[in-house]
N, C-alpha and C positions, 0 to 999 in steps of 0.2 A: 625467409629472411629471417635473422634474429631480431628480438624485440628492441635491442639495444641501438640498433641500427636504424628503428623509425622513430627513435626518440629524441628531445631538444634537451641538448645539457643544459640550457639555459632556464629552462622552463621546470615544469611539473608534469608526470605522465599519470593518467588517469586509467584503470582499466575498467571497462563496463560501461555501456551506453545506455542503462536504466535511469528512472527518474535521479536517482543518487549521483551516478557518475555525470549525467549531462547538468544536473543544478551544481555539483563540484567545478566541473570544467567551465562554464558558466562564471562563477564568483570568482573563480582565478584568472580568468581574461578580463573581466572587466575591472579587475585590479591593474591591468596592464602588464599581467605577467604571461609570457606564452605557454600554452600546454597540448599537450599531444592526448588524445582521448581515444584509446582503442577499444573498439567493439569487434566481438568474432562473428556476428550475423552477417550477411548471409551466408557466408561460407561454411559457418557451424553454426546450426541451429538448436536449439533447446526443445524439451518434450512441452513445453507450454506455448513458446512463440511461434506467430504464424508469418512475421514480417520481419524486413530487416529495419524497420522503422527507430527511431531514436525514442528512449521513454514509452514503449510499449505496453500498453495495460492488458495483463494476461487473465486478469480474475474481474471482478466487478468494475464497470464505468463510474463507480459513485466514490467522491473523496470525502464523504462523511458529512455531517451537521453542521450548517452555519452557525449555528446559534453559540452564543456564549455561555448558554447554560451547559454545553457539551464541549470538551476539551479540546475535541476536533476544531471547532469553531474559534477557539483561542490560538490554536495552532496556524490556523489559515490567516488570521490578520499578523502575527507574529512574523509569518512569512513575507507578508507585504511588506512590513517594516523593513524588514533586511533585504527587500528588493530581489525575490525570489523570480527566477526564471520559470520554473512549474507551476507558479501561482498564475503567473501573468498568463501563460499558454493554457490553464484552465479554465480561466475568467473568459477568455475568448472561445472557448469551445465549449461552452456549458449549453447544458438543456435542460429542459424544466424537471423539476425530481423532487418537487415540496419543498420542504426547510433544508434538503441535501444539496450539494453539489456534484452533480452527476456532468460528465462529457461525453461528446461524442470522441470516441477512442481514436478513431483515422485521424481525423483533426486535429485532436490533440497533439497525437504523437508527428503530424506534419509539422505541424508549429514548433512544436521543438525542436526537431530537425533542421526546421529552416533558420530559427535563431542560430544554432550553433554552426553551420554550415558558413552562414554569412561572416561569422565572430574572424575579424583579422589574427586575431590572437589563438584560435583553436585549429589545431590540425588534426582531423578524423581519419584514424587510421582502420580500415578493415583487415584484423589479423587474429588468430587464435593465439592467446598468450599460455602455455602452460608452465612457465615459470615467473615468480616476481621478478620484475624489472629491477637491476642493479640502481638505476639512479634514483636521486632522492631530491627533493620529495617526490613520493611516490603514493596514489591511492588505489586502494582494492577496492572497487565498486561491483564488484563483478556478479552480484545479486545472489540469491536465494536457490538459483539454478546454475551454480559456479561449474565450469567443466570438471570431468574428475583429475585431469592434470594439472589445473591452477588449485584445486582442493587438496590436492598432495601436496603440492608446494608450501601452501599456507599452511597445512598439517605440519610440515617439515620446519618451518621457520620458526612457528610459536612454538612448538614444542607440546602442544596440547591437541587431543583427538577433536577433532570438529563434532559437534552437536547437530542434531538434524530435527525437524520433524516434518509430516507429510501436511500436503495443501491441496485444498481441493475446489475446483472450479464449477460454477453453475451452469447449466445449459441456457441456449438462447435459442427462441422459435418466432417465427415469423408472423406477424400482425393479420396478414390476409389469411392465414390456416386457420384461425380462431372462429368459433362460434360467438360473436358478439352479442347475440340475443340473450346469452347465460353470462355474462360479464357485464362490469359496469367500472368507467372512469372515477376519481375520484383519490383525495389526500384523507388519512385520519384527521378529525376534527377540521375537515375541511382548510387546512393549512397547507398552502401551495397550488391550490386549484386542482387541475384534473389531470395530476402529474404521473399516477398510478393506473393500472388497469388490474382490478380485482377481480379475483374469482370466487364466488361466496359459496360456501359447502354446509349441507345439514350436517345434525350428529351423525344420521347413517351413513352419508356419502363421506365424512371425515373417518368414520371407524373402519369402514372398508379401503379406504385408503391407507390408512395408519398400517392396517393387516395386510396389505399388499406389499409396502414399503420394507417393514422388518422382516420380510421372509425372501426378499427379491435378492437375486444372485449379484455380488458385487467383483469387480474386475481383481484379479489377482495383483499383489505385491511383489516388485523385484527386491533383490538384496534386502530379503528380512533380516532384522534386527528388531530390537526394542522400538517398535513403531509409537512414535509421540505423534500426538494430532495437537496442534495450538487450538485453544478453546473457540475462537473467533471463526475458526476456518472449519469448526467440525461439519461434518458431512452429514445430511440431512437425514440418512437412515440410520445414522449412530446416535444422533439427538433423539430421533423416535424411540430407539431401543431403550432410553431411560424411563420411560414410562409411556400410556396410551394419552396423556394430556401434555406432553412436553411440547408437542408441536403447537398445539392449541392456546399455550402459554409463552412460545416463542415467536418463531417467523411467522406463524398463522393467526395469531392472534386478533380477534375481530375488533378491538374496542377504538372508539373513535370512528366507526365505519357503519352505513346502514345502507341496507341492500335496496335500491329506489323501486323494484318490482313489489318489494312486500311492505317496506317501510319498516322492517326490523334489522334488527343486529343478526349478522350471521352466526354460524356456533363457531366458524373457521372461515378464514382468508387467505387465499394465496395471491400474494402480489405481486405482479408483473412490472420492471421499470424500463423505460424506454432505454434505447442503445444508442440511437442517433435523431436528430432534429425531425425527422418526417415520422417518427414512432412506427416504423415498418420492422423492426428488430427489438424484441423484448426480454430482457432478464428475468430468471424467476428467481426473485431476491430469497436470498436463505437456503437457496438449493444447492448449495456446493455438494457433489455426490460421488462416489466411486462406482456406482452402477454400472453394470454393463450396458453397451448401448441399447441392446434389445430390449432390456430391463428397463433402461429408462423411457424407451417408446412405450411400452406397456403400463407402468405404472403413472408416470406423469401424464398421459393420456387418460387416466381416471379423472383429473381435475376437473370441474365443470369449465366447460369451454374451451378445454385443450383436448377434445378427442378426437379431432382431426390434426392436431399441432405439426407442423413441419420445423424438426431442427436444425437451426443456421448453424450451432454448434453442441455438440454434447458437452456433458460434464465429464470431467477428467480429474484426475490425483495424481501429484506428483511429488517427489523429495524435494524437500529445501534444507538449504546447509544453512547453519550460523556458526561462529567462534566463539568459544567461551570467554566472551569480552572482559567479564570481571578481572580476569587474570591478566589478560594481554592489552587492555586500552586503558589510556589515561582518559580524563573526562573531555579533554581536545581532540578527542579519536585518535591521538596519536599512539604509536606501540609504546608501551613500557620500556622494553630494550633497544629500540629503534625509533628515535622521535621523528625522523623523515621519513617515516613509512606510516601511513593513517589508513583508516577501512571507514566505510560507510556503506548506508544501504542496509538492506534487511542480513547482509551477513554478519553486521554487529548484534544483531537482536531486536532491532527496532521493527515492529509489524507495521505495516501498511504503507500505503502510496505516498502519503505526503510525511509522514515518519520518515521515509526514506529520503524523501526528497530534503528534509530539516536536517538530518547526519550528513546528507553530502553537501550541503551549504555551510555547515560548521567544518568540515573537513576541507573544503576547498579554498574558507576564508583563512583558515590555520596554513594551509600548504603554503598559499601566497603570501602568508607574513613571514613565511619561513624563507621564502626567495628574497623577499625583500629587506630581511636582517630586522626583522622585527618581532616581538616576543609572541607566544601563542597566545591565544584567548579563550579561557574557559567561560562558557553562557551563563549566565546565573541560574541558580537551582530554583529559583521562583518563577522562572518564565517555563514554558511546556518544553521546548527546545532545550533548553539547560537540565529539566527533569529528566527528559529523555536520555541525555549525555550520560548524565548521574545514574541512572539507573543502569546501562549497560558497562557500566563502568566500576561500579561499587556495589553491585548487589549482592546482598548475602546468602541467599538463597543457595542451599546446595546443590540443586537441580535447577540450573541458571534457563529461564525460558523466553523466547521473543513476547515484546511488551508495545501495545500501541497508547497512543495520548490517551490518559484520563486522570481524574483529579485524584486519586489514589497515590500518585506520585508527586504530588503539589504537596507546598508547604499549607499547613490550614491557617485561615485568619485567627487572630489571637481572642475575637469576640463569636462567641455562639450565637448563629444565627438560623433562621428556617430554611430548609434546604436549599429552595430554589433561591433565596437570597445570599446565601452563604456562597453558591457558586458563581454570582454575579460579583460577589466581593473578590472573591478569588480572581476571576476574568480580568476586573479593574485593577487590582493590585498586579497580576502577573504582566499584563501590556503595558503599564506603566513602566515597569522595571524593564520592559524588553525598550522600550522609547528612551530611557535614559541609555540603557547600554549603547543603544544604535549611535545616540549624541555623542556619549565619549568616544567610543574607540572608532567609529565609522568615520567621523569628522575627522580625527588624527589620523586615520590611515590615508584618508584625501589628501591630506598637507601633506604626508611624505610622500604621495605621487606627484 
C-alpha cells in the first residue's frame, strides 16, 4: 500500500515512532490537528531495536542529570514547560539513579505507546516508508537507523550526501549472577543514595583489565567508509587505547567513592546502573563496545564481582545516519527549500534522548502551526532547545557533527562568575526566557484554537 493512501490530507504526516516522532505527533495532536504517525516496526526491524514499542530506548536507560548545573537538567525543565509527552512518561517510569533521571525502559515505552494510541487525533500506521511522503506538512523523524530506502530518498531530495557516525551500546548483566561480596551499592559523594552498584579495582586489577581490553578482538564493521564515532558514544576499548589512565580518569574514575570493606578510595571503579525498578538487570556505565561477544564475556568478567556474570544483552555497534542540517534546515527545523517538510530527532544532528524529543517538540509545534495558518516559531537561542536548533541549522564547522545539550552552545551571562554560579545564572536566565516564550506563543495558539 502506498504511503499517501495511509495519510490524512487535512493533517500532518510524521515518519518514525521514536522519541522525536512520538513527541512531534503528540504536540500536533494536542493542538487539535490530525496526524498520521508511521512506524515500520515490527514489520521491519533495525539492528538495534528489539521491540515494536514506540520510543524504545536502544542504548542507555539514563536521560541525564537533573541538576541545573548541567545543561541536561535545564533541558528537562524546558520540556516540562512546553508540555512534553516524553518528559511526562519519563517521570512516571523513573527508577533511582542518583542525580540522574533513569527510567525502566519497557514501562517508559509502554507509557508513550499508550498515550499515542489513546489520542483521537493520532492515527498509528505500521508500514515501512521508502519514499518521502508527498503530503505537507510532513516530519521525517526516522531516527539514526533510518532504513536504506528512506535514506536514499532523503539524500536525493536534499541534494546532500548523508553524514554518519557509529554508535556503540553497553552490555547488560543480571544481578543474581554477580558476586555481591566484591561489590557495593552507593553513589559518588553519597548523592542519590545507593543507586549504583560499584565494582572496585586495585591498581593491579585495573592494569590487567586495561591490557586485556586494548588487545581484545572487535566485531568487524560493514560498509566501510571513513568511520566517525561521536565522542559521547566512544567504545570503551577505543577510549582505553588513548592511554593507560584514560579509563581511570574517565568512566572508571573513583572520586567520591569509598570501598566499605577497606574504607579507602579504590584505584578505579566500574559502576553498574539498574535497568529496572527491581534492580535485576544492570547496565555497565560507560561500557559501550564493539568487542565480539566471546571477548565481552572474557574481558568484562575480569571486573571484580563479574567473574560469573550472565549477559542479558551484549554490547553492539551500529551505524547512525544524520543529514548535513546547516545546509538543509532552518532554525524552525523546516527545510530551506521546502518549508512544509521538517526533520526531527537524531537524523538532524542532535545527540541524546531528550535532545531528540526536544527537536520533535519544535517540529511538531511548527507543523501544527502551518496547518492552522499560523507563522512558524523559532525558539530563543538563550534556551537549550533554541540553542540546539540554532546549532543544527547554523553550525559553521566544515565537518558538522552531532551535538548534545551543553553550556557551550548557550550565550554567556554578562558578568563573569565562579563556574558553578555562572552555570546557575545561565540556567535561571534560560528558564526565564522559556517561560516568557511559552506565555507569548503558547497562549496565543490556544486562543486560535
